[in-house]
MIDO-149886 format. One record per residue: residue number from 1; residue in one letter; x, y, z of N, C-alpha, C in turn. Coordinates in steps of 0.02 Angstrom, whole numbers. Each point is the difference from the previous one (the first is absolute). Layout:
BEGIN
<rec nr="NUM" rest="A" n_X="X" n_Y="Y" n_Z="Z" ca_X="X" ca_Y="Y" ca_Z="Z" c_X="X" c_Y="Y" c_Z="Z"/>
...
END
This chain:
BEGIN
<rec nr="1" rest="X" n_X="5733" n_Y="2641" n_Z="4694" ca_X="-34" ca_Y="46" ca_Z="31" c_X="-66" c_Y="-27" c_Z="31"/>
<rec nr="2" rest="X" n_X="-8" n_Y="17" n_Z="59" ca_X="-54" ca_Y="-32" ca_Z="36" c_X="-70" c_Y="28" c_Z="-22"/>
<rec nr="3" rest="X" n_X="-52" n_Y="-26" n_Z="24" ca_X="-69" ca_Y="21" ca_Z="-20" c_X="-11" c_Y="68" c_Z="25"/>
<rec nr="4" rest="X" n_X="15" n_Y="12" n_Z="65" ca_X="-7" ca_Y="63" ca_Z="32" c_X="32" c_Y="63" c_Z="-34"/>
<rec nr="5" rest="X" n_X="61" n_Y="-24" n_Z="-26" ca_X="37" ca_Y="61" ca_Z="-30" c_X="-31" c_Y="14" c_Z="-67"/>
<rec nr="6" rest="X" n_X="-27" n_Y="-46" n_Z="-33" ca_X="-34" ca_Y="9" ca_Z="-66" c_X="-61" c_Y="31" c_Z="4"/>
<rec nr="7" rest="X" n_X="-36" n_Y="-12" n_Z="59" ca_X="-64" ca_Y="37" ca_Z="10" c_X="18" c_Y="71" c_Z="18"/>
<rec nr="8" rest="X" n_X="52" n_Y="15" n_Z="41" ca_X="17" ca_Y="69" ca_Z="20" c_X="19" c_Y="38" c_Z="-62"/>
<rec nr="9" rest="X" n_X="45" n_Y="-26" n_Z="-45" ca_X="19" ca_Y="32" ca_Z="-55" c_X="-66" c_Y="18" c_Z="-49"/>
<rec nr="10" rest="X" n_X="-44" n_Y="-57" n_Z="-2" ca_X="-62" ca_Y="18" ca_Z="-40" c_X="-38" c_Y="60" c_Z="19"/>
<rec nr="11" rest="X" n_X="-2" n_Y="-3" n_Z="72" ca_X="-39" ca_Y="51" ca_Z="39" c_X="26" c_Y="74" c_Z="-10"/>
<rec nr="12" rest="X" n_X="70" n_Y="0" n_Z="6" ca_X="35" ca_Y="65" ca_Z="-15" c_X="-15" c_Y="26" c_Z="-63"/>
<rec nr="13" rest="X" n_X="7" n_Y="-51" n_Z="-61" ca_X="-5" ca_Y="23" ca_Z="-68" c_X="-73" c_Y="27" c_Z="-11"/>
<rec nr="14" rest="X" n_X="-55" n_Y="-32" n_Z="34" ca_X="-62" ca_Y="18" ca_Z="-8" c_X="-11" c_Y="72" c_Z="30"/>
<rec nr="15" rest="X" n_X="28" n_Y="6" n_Z="58" ca_X="-2" ca_Y="67" ca_Z="40" c_X="28" c_Y="53" c_Z="-43"/>
<rec nr="16" rest="X" n_X="55" n_Y="-10" n_Z="-23" ca_X="34" ca_Y="46" ca_Z="-45" c_X="-39" c_Y="17" c_Z="-67"/>
<rec nr="17" rest="X" n_X="-29" n_Y="-51" n_Z="-27" ca_X="-37" ca_Y="12" ca_Z="-62" c_X="-67" c_Y="39" c_Z="19"/>
<rec nr="18" rest="X" n_X="-20" n_Y="-7" n_Z="54" ca_X="-67" ca_Y="37" ca_Z="23" c_X="13" c_Y="57" c_Z="51"/>
<rec nr="19" rest="X" n_X="56" n_Y="26" n_Z="-15" ca_X="25" ca_Y="51" ca_Z="53" c_X="-49" c_Y="54" c_Z="16"/>
<rec nr="20" rest="X" n_X="-41" n_Y="21" n_Z="-52" ca_X="-40" ca_Y="53" ca_Z="5" c_X="-64" c_Y="-20" c_Z="54"/>
<rec nr="21" rest="X" n_X="-16" n_Y="-55" n_Z="-13" ca_X="-63" ca_Y="-33" ca_Z="35" c_X="30" c_Y="-7" c_Z="69"/>
<rec nr="22" rest="X" n_X="62" n_Y="-18" n_Z="11" ca_X="32" ca_Y="-12" ca_Z="66" c_X="1" c_Y="62" c_Z="39"/>
<rec nr="23" rest="X" n_X="21" n_Y="50" n_Z="-40" ca_X="-1" ca_Y="68" ca_Z="36" c_X="-64" c_Y="25" c_Z="20"/>
<rec nr="24" rest="X" n_X="-51" n_Y="-16" n_Z="-45" ca_X="-67" ca_Y="29" ca_Z="23" c_X="-23" c_Y="-42" c_Z="58"/>
<rec nr="25" rest="X" n_X="10" n_Y="-65" n_Z="-2" ca_X="-29" ca_Y="-44" ca_Z="52" c_X="41" c_Y="17" c_Z="66"/>
<rec nr="26" rest="X" n_X="61" n_Y="4" n_Z="-1" ca_X="49" ca_Y="11" ca_Z="62" c_X="-25" c_Y="76" c_Z="26"/>
<rec nr="27" rest="X" n_X="-9" n_Y="43" n_Z="-40" ca_X="-18" ca_Y="69" ca_Z="27" c_X="-72" c_Y="-2" c_Z="26"/>
<rec nr="28" rest="X" n_X="-45" n_Y="-24" n_Z="-28" ca_X="-61" ca_Y="-15" ca_Z="32" c_X="-4" c_Y="-28" c_Z="63"/>
<rec nr="29" rest="X" n_X="35" n_Y="-63" n_Z="7" ca_X="8" ca_Y="-29" ca_Z="65" c_X="37" c_Y="45" c_Z="54"/>
<rec nr="30" rest="X" n_X="55" n_Y="32" n_Z="-21" ca_X="43" ca_Y="33" ca_Z="51" c_X="-37" c_Y="61" c_Z="22"/>
<rec nr="31" rest="X" n_X="-38" n_Y="38" n_Z="-50" ca_X="-37" ca_Y="54" ca_Z="22" c_X="-59" c_Y="-18" c_Z="50"/>
<rec nr="32" rest="X" n_X="-34" n_Y="-45" n_Z="-12" ca_X="-52" ca_Y="-25" ca_Z="45" c_X="19" c_Y="-18" c_Z="66"/>
<rec nr="33" rest="X" n_X="61" n_Y="-36" n_Z="0" ca_X="36" ca_Y="-25" ca_Z="63" c_X="20" c_Y="64" c_Z="39"/>
<rec nr="34" rest="X" n_X="35" n_Y="49" n_Z="-36" ca_X="16" ca_Y="57" ca_Z="26" c_X="-56" c_Y="50" c_Z="33"/>
<rec nr="35" rest="X" n_X="-47" n_Y="3" n_Z="-35" ca_X="-63" ca_Y="41" ca_Z="27" c_X="-28" c_Y="-41" c_Z="67"/>
<rec nr="36" rest="X" n_X="5" n_Y="-65" n_Z="-5" ca_X="-27" ca_Y="-35" ca_Z="61" c_X="45" c_Y="11" c_Z="54"/>
<rec nr="37" rest="X" n_X="63" n_Y="4" n_Z="-16" ca_X="52" ca_Y="14" ca_Z="56" c_X="-7" c_Y="70" c_Z="29"/>
<rec nr="38" rest="X" n_X="-19" n_Y="46" n_Z="-49" ca_X="-10" ca_Y="69" ca_Z="18" c_X="-59" c_Y="9" c_Z="45"/>
<rec nr="39" rest="X" n_X="-53" n_Y="-30" n_Z="-13" ca_X="-59" ca_Y="-2" ca_Z="32" c_X="1" c_Y="-32" c_Z="69"/>
<rec nr="40" rest="X" n_X="42" n_Y="-42" n_Z="4" ca_X="8" ca_Y="-45" ca_Z="68" c_X="59" c_Y="34" c_Z="38"/>
<rec nr="41" rest="X" n_X="35" n_Y="51" n_Z="-13" ca_X="56" ca_Y="25" ca_Z="19" c_X="60" c_Y="-50" c_Z="-7"/>
<rec nr="42" rest="X" n_X="2" n_Y="-36" n_Z="-48" ca_X="56" ca_Y="-41" ca_Z="-9" c_X="56" c_Y="26" c_Z="-51"/>
<rec nr="43" rest="X" n_X="24" n_Y="57" n_Z="29" ca_X="48" ca_Y="34" ca_Z="-45" c_X="65" c_Y="-36" c_Z="-26"/>
<rec nr="44" rest="X" n_X="16" n_Y="-50" n_Z="49" ca_X="56" ca_Y="-44" ca_Z="-25" c_X="-17" c_Y="-36" c_Z="-62"/>
<rec nr="45" rest="X" n_X="-59" n_Y="-28" n_Z="4" ca_X="-33" ca_Y="-38" ca_Z="-62" c_X="-7" c_Y="47" c_Z="-65"/>
<rec nr="46" rest="X" n_X="-15" n_Y="62" n_Z="9" ca_X="-12" ca_Y="47" ca_Z="-52" c_X="70" c_Y="16" c_Z="-29"/>
<rec nr="47" rest="X" n_X="43" n_Y="16" n_Z="44" ca_X="66" ca_Y="4" ca_Z="-26" c_X="32" c_Y="-58" c_Z="-36"/>
<rec nr="48" rest="X" n_X="-7" n_Y="-57" n_Z="23" ca_X="18" ca_Y="-62" ca_Z="-36" c_X="-34" c_Y="-10" c_Z="-72"/>
<rec nr="49" rest="X" n_X="-63" n_Y="20" n_Z="-1" ca_X="-38" ca_Y="-5" ca_Z="-58" c_X="30" c_Y="57" c_Z="-51"/>
<rec nr="50" rest="X" n_X="18" n_Y="59" n_Z="21" ca_X="36" ca_Y="57" ca_Z="-47" c_X="62" c_Y="-29" c_Z="-23"/>
<rec nr="51" rest="X" n_X="41" n_Y="-31" n_Z="44" ca_X="68" ca_Y="-27" ca_Z="-21" c_X="-11" c_Y="-59" c_Z="-52"/>
<rec nr="52" rest="X" n_X="-46" n_Y="-43" n_Z="19" ca_X="-14" ca_Y="-54" ca_Z="-50" c_X="-26" c_Y="21" c_Z="-69"/>
<rec nr="53" rest="X" n_X="-42" n_Y="53" n_Z="5" ca_X="-24" ca_Y="33" ca_Z="-67" c_X="58" c_Y="29" c_Z="-40"/>
<rec nr="54" rest="X" n_X="42" n_Y="34" n_Z="33" ca_X="63" ca_Y="26" ca_Z="-30" c_X="35" c_Y="-57" c_Z="-33"/>
<rec nr="55" rest="X" n_X="8" n_Y="-57" n_Z="33" ca_X="36" ca_Y="-54" ca_Z="-24" c_X="-27" c_Y="-32" c_Z="-59"/>
<rec nr="56" rest="X" n_X="-69" n_Y="-3" n_Z="-2" ca_X="-36" ca_Y="-14" ca_Z="-57" c_X="9" c_Y="44" c_Z="-62"/>
<rec nr="57" rest="X" n_X="3" n_Y="55" n_Z="15" ca_X="10" ca_Y="48" ca_Z="-52" c_X="71" c_Y="-4" c_Z="-35"/>
<rec nr="58" rest="X" n_X="49" n_Y="-2" n_Z="51" ca_X="66" ca_Y="-17" ca_Z="-29" c_X="6" c_Y="-64" c_Z="-38"/>
<rec nr="59" rest="X" n_X="-36" n_Y="-52" n_Z="26" ca_X="5" ca_Y="-63" ca_Z="-40" c_X="-30" c_Y="8" c_Z="-65"/>
<rec nr="60" rest="X" n_X="-65" n_Y="41" n_Z="-10" ca_X="-24" ca_Y="13" ca_Z="-69" c_X="51" c_Y="41" c_Z="-35"/>
<rec nr="61" rest="X" n_X="29" n_Y="48" n_Z="27" ca_X="50" ca_Y="36" ca_Z="-41" c_X="54" c_Y="-37" c_Z="-29"/>
<rec nr="62" rest="X" n_X="21" n_Y="-48" n_Z="41" ca_X="59" ca_Y="-39" ca_Z="-9" c_X="-14" c_Y="-51" c_Z="-62"/>
<rec nr="63" rest="X" n_X="-63" n_Y="-25" n_Z="0" ca_X="-19" ca_Y="-48" ca_Z="-53" c_X="-30" c_Y="30" c_Z="-63"/>
<rec nr="64" rest="X" n_X="-5" n_Y="73" n_Z="-2" ca_X="-31" ca_Y="41" ca_Z="-59" c_X="55" c_Y="-9" c_Z="-49"/>
<rec nr="65" rest="X" n_X="-27" n_Y="8" n_Z="-66" ca_X="42" ca_Y="16" ca_Z="-56" c_X="24" c_Y="65" c_Z="10"/>
<rec nr="66" rest="X" n_X="60" n_Y="17" n_Z="-38" ca_X="33" ca_Y="62" ca_Z="1" c_X="-41" c_Y="61" c_Z="-10"/>
<rec nr="67" rest="X" n_X="-46" n_Y="-3" n_Z="-59" ca_X="-37" ca_Y="54" ca_Z="-13" c_X="-53" c_Y="22" c_Z="61"/>
<rec nr="68" rest="X" n_X="-22" n_Y="-57" n_Z="36" ca_X="-47" ca_Y="26" ca_Z="61" c_X="36" c_Y="15" c_Z="62"/>
<rec nr="69" rest="X" n_X="53" n_Y="-23" n_Z="7" ca_X="36" ca_Y="4" ca_Z="66" c_X="35" c_Y="66" c_Z="8"/>
<rec nr="70" rest="X" n_X="32" n_Y="27" n_Z="-49" ca_X="33" ca_Y="56" ca_Z="7" c_X="-34" c_Y="64" c_Z="-32"/>
<rec nr="71" rest="X" n_X="-47" n_Y="-18" n_Z="-35" ca_X="-43" ca_Y="60" ca_Z="-33" c_X="37" c_Y="35" c_Z="-59"/>
<rec nr="72" rest="X" n_X="63" n_Y="-27" n_Z="-17" ca_X="36" ca_Y="36" ca_Z="-54" c_X="3" c_Y="-40" c_Z="-60"/>
<rec nr="73" rest="X" n_X="-55" n_Y="-33" n_Z="-13" ca_X="-4" ca_Y="-38" ca_Z="-69" c_X="42" c_Y="-62" c_Z="-2"/>
<rec nr="74" rest="X" n_X="27" n_Y="-17" n_Z="-51" ca_X="40" ca_Y="-60" ca_Z="-13" c_X="66" c_Y="11" c_Z="38"/>
<rec nr="75" rest="X" n_X="25" n_Y="58" n_Z="12" ca_X="64" ca_Y="12" ca_Z="20" c_X="4" c_Y="-2" c_Z="82"/>
<rec nr="76" rest="X" n_X="-56" n_Y="-22" n_Z="30" ca_X="-10" ca_Y="-1" ca_Z="74" c_X="46" c_Y="-65" c_Z="27"/>
<rec nr="77" rest="X" n_X="55" n_Y="18" n_Z="34" ca_X="37" ca_Y="-57" ca_Z="31" c_X="2" c_Y="-4" c_Z="69"/>
<rec nr="78" rest="X" n_X="45" n_Y="-37" n_Z="19" ca_X="-1" ca_Y="-14" ca_Z="73" c_X="14" c_Y="65" c_Z="40"/>
<rec nr="79" rest="X" n_X="36" n_Y="48" n_Z="-21" ca_X="10" ca_Y="69" ca_Z="37" c_X="-74" c_Y="25" c_Z="4"/>
<rec nr="80" rest="X" n_X="-47" n_Y="1" n_Z="-57" ca_X="-68" ca_Y="37" ca_Z="4" c_X="-35" c_Y="-38" c_Z="51"/>
<rec nr="81" rest="X" n_X="3" n_Y="-67" n_Z="0" ca_X="-33" ca_Y="-37" ca_Z="44" c_X="15" c_Y="16" c_Z="72"/>
<rec nr="82" rest="X" n_X="67" n_Y="0" n_Z="17" ca_X="19" ca_Y="19" ca_Z="65" c_X="-29" c_Y="71" c_Z="25"/>
<rec nr="83" rest="X" n_X="7" n_Y="46" n_Z="-48" ca_X="-26" ca_Y="68" ca_Z="13" c_X="-72" c_Y="0" c_Z="16"/>
<rec nr="84" rest="X" n_X="-36" n_Y="-40" n_Z="-35" ca_X="-77" ca_Y="-5" ca_Z="8" c_X="-10" c_Y="-32" c_Z="69"/>
<rec nr="85" rest="X" n_X="37" n_Y="-53" n_Z="16" ca_X="-16" ca_Y="-32" ca_Z="63" c_X="24" c_Y="53" c_Z="64"/>
<rec nr="86" rest="X" n_X="55" n_Y="33" n_Z="-19" ca_X="32" ca_Y="47" ca_Z="56" c_X="-63" c_Y="64" c_Z="3"/>
<rec nr="87" rest="X" n_X="-29" n_Y="20" n_Z="-50" ca_X="-48" ca_Y="50" ca_Z="3" c_X="-66" c_Y="-24" c_Z="44"/>
<rec nr="88" rest="X" n_X="-15" n_Y="-61" n_Z="-22" ca_X="-60" ca_Y="-31" ca_Z="36" c_X="17" c_Y="-8" c_Z="72"/>
<rec nr="89" rest="X" n_X="56" n_Y="-21" n_Z="19" ca_X="24" ca_Y="-17" ca_Z="70" c_X="-6" c_Y="69" c_Z="34"/>
<rec nr="90" rest="X" n_X="32" n_Y="49" n_Z="-33" ca_X="6" ca_Y="70" ca_Z="32" c_X="-71" c_Y="30" c_Z="24"/>
<rec nr="91" rest="X" n_X="-50" n_Y="-5" n_Z="-51" ca_X="-66" ca_Y="16" ca_Z="2" c_X="-33" c_Y="-36" c_Z="61"/>
<rec nr="92" rest="X" n_X="11" n_Y="-66" n_Z="0" ca_X="-29" ca_Y="-41" ca_Z="55" c_X="20" c_Y="18" c_Z="67"/>
<rec nr="93" rest="X" n_X="68" n_Y="15" n_Z="6" ca_X="38" ca_Y="12" ca_Z="58" c_X="-29" c_Y="76" c_Z="26"/>
<rec nr="94" rest="X" n_X="3" n_Y="46" n_Z="-50" ca_X="-36" ca_Y="60" ca_Z="17" c_X="-71" c_Y="-1" c_Z="26"/>
<rec nr="95" rest="X" n_X="-39" n_Y="-43" n_Z="-29" ca_X="-76" ca_Y="-9" ca_Z="17" c_X="1" c_Y="-28" c_Z="70"/>
<rec nr="96" rest="X" n_X="44" n_Y="-49" n_Z="18" ca_X="7" ca_Y="-30" ca_Z="59" c_X="21" c_Y="58" c_Z="50"/>
<rec nr="97" rest="X" n_X="44" n_Y="40" n_Z="-11" ca_X="20" ca_Y="49" ca_Z="45" c_X="-60" c_Y="48" c_Z="17"/>
<rec nr="98" rest="X" n_X="-38" n_Y="20" n_Z="-56" ca_X="-49" ca_Y="53" ca_Z="11" c_X="-63" c_Y="-35" c_Z="44"/>
<rec nr="99" rest="X" n_X="-9" n_Y="-69" n_Z="-9" ca_X="-54" ca_Y="-37" ca_Z="32" c_X="25" c_Y="-10" c_Z="78"/>
<rec nr="100" rest="X" n_X="61" n_Y="-16" n_Z="5" ca_X="32" ca_Y="-3" ca_Z="74" c_X="-9" c_Y="63" c_Z="37"/>
<rec nr="101" rest="X" n_X="19" n_Y="59" n_Z="-33" ca_X="-7" ca_Y="62" ca_Z="30" c_X="-74" c_Y="18" c_Z="17"/>
<rec nr="102" rest="X" n_X="-42" n_Y="-18" n_Z="-52" ca_X="-78" ca_Y="18" ca_Z="19" c_X="-16" c_Y="-40" c_Z="57"/>
<rec nr="103" rest="X" n_X="17" n_Y="-61" n_Z="11" ca_X="-21" ca_Y="-46" ca_Z="50" c_X="31" c_Y="26" c_Z="68"/>
<rec nr="104" rest="X" n_X="64" n_Y="31" n_Z="0" ca_X="28" ca_Y="29" ca_Z="62" c_X="-42" c_Y="64" c_Z="10"/>
<rec nr="105" rest="X" n_X="-6" n_Y="34" n_Z="-44" ca_X="-36" ca_Y="66" ca_Z="15" c_X="-69" c_Y="-5" c_Z="35"/>
<rec nr="106" rest="X" n_X="-33" n_Y="-57" n_Z="-32" ca_X="-75" ca_Y="-16" ca_Z="25" c_X="6" c_Y="-30" c_Z="72"/>
<rec nr="107" rest="X" n_X="51" n_Y="-43" n_Z="15" ca_X="10" ca_Y="-18" ca_Z="75" c_X="20" c_Y="54" c_Z="38"/>
<rec nr="108" rest="X" n_X="44" n_Y="46" n_Z="-17" ca_X="12" ca_Y="59" ca_Z="40" c_X="-54" c_Y="47" c_Z="19"/>
<rec nr="109" rest="X" n_X="-41" n_Y="4" n_Z="-58" ca_X="-66" ca_Y="37" ca_Z="12" c_X="-46" c_Y="-32" c_Z="55"/>
<rec nr="110" rest="X" n_X="-13" n_Y="-67" n_Z="-13" ca_X="-44" ca_Y="-33" ca_Z="47" c_X="32" c_Y="1" c_Z="69"/>
<rec nr="111" rest="X" n_X="60" n_Y="-10" n_Z="12" ca_X="24" ca_Y="7" ca_Z="64" c_X="0" c_Y="75" c_Z="26"/>
<rec nr="112" rest="X" n_X="7" n_Y="52" n_Z="-36" ca_X="-17" ca_Y="67" ca_Z="22" c_X="-71" c_Y="9" c_Z="20"/>
<rec nr="113" rest="X" n_X="-43" n_Y="-26" n_Z="-33" ca_X="-73" ca_Y="16" ca_Z="14" c_X="-17" c_Y="-42" c_Z="65"/>
<rec nr="114" rest="X" n_X="38" n_Y="-57" n_Z="13" ca_X="-17" ca_Y="-42" ca_Z="56" c_X="26" c_Y="39" c_Z="70"/>
<rec nr="115" rest="X" n_X="43" n_Y="47" n_Z="-6" ca_X="28" ca_Y="30" ca_Z="61" c_X="-37" c_Y="58" c_Z="23"/>
END
């Protein structure tokens, strides 16, 4: 095994061991970048941050022990985890749909005022 492979494995093990800290750090960074993107009309960047944050949350759920992941105690298995990820994804997609509709409504209102 080469040195870079050992380093990569060590880094991954450390990230999994500190998954809560990684989630907090990634959330903070992605929220700040998303707000900056929104302020400067970089909606592509904002959407990318939302999707990356969802990926971080899924990674957190996948590396969590059963009792944290499914919320069903020690009986929480892969199906509970999938359901939690599906619910989280559905909420995120719903939020994105609402945000998109709000943006489209605001654009239509601005265009209507301009005429």
